[in-house]
C-alpha angles and dihedrals in degrees: 000000000000113000119198132179116225134173126216109289093025121112145206120218119214111193116315099306111041127072125178115201125192101229099179146337124221117172106303094344124098122193114209129193117207123204110192139139114278092244092065114089114224120192138160106259095248090054092047091052091048091053090050091051091050092049091050092048091050092056098036096098097042101098099173119014092194089069088065093059120090113253098211101056113147117219 
């Protein structure tokens, strides 16, 4: 894990397209601004993990996806 110190107004660049900006500090709370392309999904970690759990649960009972495809499809 990379640990960096930043002050309000300072930023961290991730690759060419993502910038994290420290907007403010208040006690133990940090507000971050994120500049990223619209096609990149950005979620709080607990929301991301919840989405992953829901996706896994939705596919848990699908044993063989090929059984869901029609067998007499004309090309």
